C-alpha positions in Angstrom: 17.3 214.6 9.4 16.2 212.9 6.2 17.5 209.4 6.9 17.0 207.4 10.1 19.4 208.3 12.9 21.8 205.4 13.3 23.3 205.9 16.7 26.0 203.2 16.2 27.2 204.6 12.9 27.1 208.1 14.4 29.1 207.0 17.5 31.8 205.6 15.3 31.9 208.7 13.0 32.2 211.0 16.0 35.0 209.0 17.6 36.9 208.8 14.3 36.5 212.6 14.0 37.9 213.1 17.5 40.9 210.9 17.1 41.7 211.5 13.4 44.9 209.6 12.5 45.9 209.3 16.2 46.1 205.7 17.5 45.0 204.8 21.0 46.8 202.4 23.4 43.7 201.2 25.3 40.0 201.2 24.8 37.0 199.8 26.6 33.7 198.4 25.3 31.6 198.6 28.4 28.6 196.7 26.8 30.0 194.1 24.4 26.7 193.0 22.8 27.7 191.4 19.5 31.2 192.9 19.6 30.7 195.5 16.9 31.8 198.5 18.9 34.8 196.5 20.3 35.9 195.6 16.8 35.5 199.2 15.7 37.7 200.3 18.7 40.3 197.7 17.8 40.6 199.4 14.4 41.9 202.5 16.2 44.5 200.7 18.4 48.2 201.3 18.3 50.5 198.3 17.5 50.5 197.0 21.1 47.1 198.3 22.0 44.5 196.5 24.1 40.7 196.3 24.2 38.8 195.4 27.4 35.2 194.4 27.0 32.4 193.8 29.5 29.0 192.1 29.4 26.9 190.3 31.9 25.7 187.8 29.4 27.9 184.9 28.5 26.3 184.9 25.0 27.5 188.4 24.3 31.0 187.6 25.4 31.0 184.4 23.2 29.7 186.4 20.2 32.4 189.1 20.7 35.2 186.5 21.2 34.1 184.7 18.0 34.1 188.1 16.1 37.6 188.9 17.3 38.9 185.4 16.5 37.4 185.6 13.0 39.3 188.9 12.5 42.6 187.6 13.9 42.4 190.1 16.8 41.8 187.8 19.8 45.3 188.5 21.2 44.4 192.2 21.5 41.4 191.8 23.7 40.4 190.8 27.2 36.7 190.1 27.6 35.0 189.9 31.0 31.6 188.2 31.7 30.9 190.9 34.3 28.9 194.1 34.8 30.6 197.2 33.4 30.4 198.7 36.9 33.3 196.4 37.8 35.7 197.9 35.2 37.9 199.7 37.8 38.6 196.4 39.6 39.1 194.3 36.5 41.1 196.5 34.2 44.8 196.4 35.4 45.9 199.4 37.4 48.6 200.3 34.8 45.8 201.5 32.5 44.3 203.9 35.0 44.3 207.4 33.3 45.5 205.8 30.1 42.3 204.6 28.5 41.8 206.5 25.2 38.2 205.6 24.5 35.2 204.1 26.3 32.0 203.0 24.5 28.7 202.2 26.0 25.7 200.9 24.0 22.9 200.7 26.5 19.7 198.6 26.4 19.8 194.9 25.6 21.7 192.4 23.5 20.3 192.2 20.0 18.6 188.9 19.1 18.3 187.9 22.8 16.2 188.1 25.9 14.9 191.7 26.1 14.3 191.3 29.8 18.0 191.6 30.4 18.7 195.3 30.1 21.2 197.8 31.4 20.1 199.7 34.5 20.6 203.3 35.6 22.4 202.4 38.9 25.0 200.1 37.4 25.4 202.4 34.3 26.1 205.4 36.4 28.6 203.4 38.5 30.3 202.3 35.3 30.4 205.9 33.9 32.1 207.0 37.1 34.6 204.2 36.7 35.1 205.1 33.0 35.8 208.8 33.9 38.4 207.5 36.4 40.1 205.4 33.8 40.0 207.7 30.8 43.0 209.7 29.6 42.2 213.2 30.6 44.8 214.7 28.2 43.1 213.1 25.2 40.2 210.8 25.8 36.7 210.1 24.5 33.6 208.7 26.1 30.6 207.6 24.0 27.2 206.5 25.3 24.4 205.3 23.0 21.2 205.4 25.1 17.9 203.9 23.9 14.7 205.4 25.2 12.1 203.1 23.5 12.1 200.2 26.0 10.8 199.9 29.6 13.3 201.8 31.8 15.1 203.3 28.8 13.9 206.8 29.3 14.9 206.7 33.0 18.3 205.4 32.1 18.7 208.1 29.5 17.8 210.8 32.0 20.3 209.4 34.5 23.1 209.6 31.8 22.0 213.1 30.9 22.2 214.1 34.6 25.6 212.5 35.0 26.9 214.3 31.9 25.7 217.7 33.2 28.1 217.2 36.1 31.2 216.4 34.0 33.3 219.6 34.2 36.6 218.3 32.8 35.4 217.5 29.3 33.4 219.0 26.5 30.1 217.2 26.4 27.5 216.9 23.6 24.1 215.2 23.2 22.7 214.2 19.8 19.4 212.7 18.8 17.0 212.5 16.0 14.8 215.6 16.3 11.7 214.1 14.9 11.2 211.2 17.3 11.1 211.7 21.1 11.8 207.9 21.6 14.8 207.9 19.3 18.2 206.9 20.7 20.4 209.6 22.2 24.2 209.8 21.7 26.2 211.4 24.6 29.8 212.2 24.0 32.5 213.6 26.3 35.8 214.9 24.9 38.6 215.1 27.4 41.5 217.3 26.2 44.2 219.3 27.9 
C-alpha cells in the first residue's frame, strides 16, 4: 500500500460498499469515542432509524452528544455511558435481530487518558452480544483493532479467534502489510 492505512476511512468505505443505497433501521456504535463512527452510521439510517452508542467514559458520551446535536441528529440517538458488553441489556428487545450494523473502534479515546483502554474480556462479551442483536439476513459487523499499545496485540488476537468461530457470516481481515503493529480491520457480512 502506498499511503498509510486509515482504518477508520476503510471501515466506512467497506460498510458503504456492503449496504450500497440500502438504508438501515438500527445501528450500534459500541465504542463512541468522539462520535465519528456513530455520525457515519447515522448517515445510513432510514427515516425513523435509530443509533445506540456505548462508551465507559463520560467524556466520550458528551463529545458524541455534542456532535449529534451540532448536526441536528440528537433525536436519532440513544447514548449510554456504559461498557459495550451491556448492549444486550440496554438496547430495547424490539431491536434484537434487527440491528443492521455494529461498529467497534478498539483502544482508547483520542486526546484522553491512554490508561483507559478496551479489554479482550469485555470486547469478546460485546462481540457475542452484537452477533445476537445483528440482522442475520443483511447485517454488518466492523471491528477496528489497534495493536500498537499495551494489550492491543492480545485484544486483536482475541478478536481474530472470535471471528474464526463465526460460521453464519462471511468474515474478512484487512491490515497494512508493511507494518506488523498497524491496525487491523475485521468485518463480518451476514446475508441470507
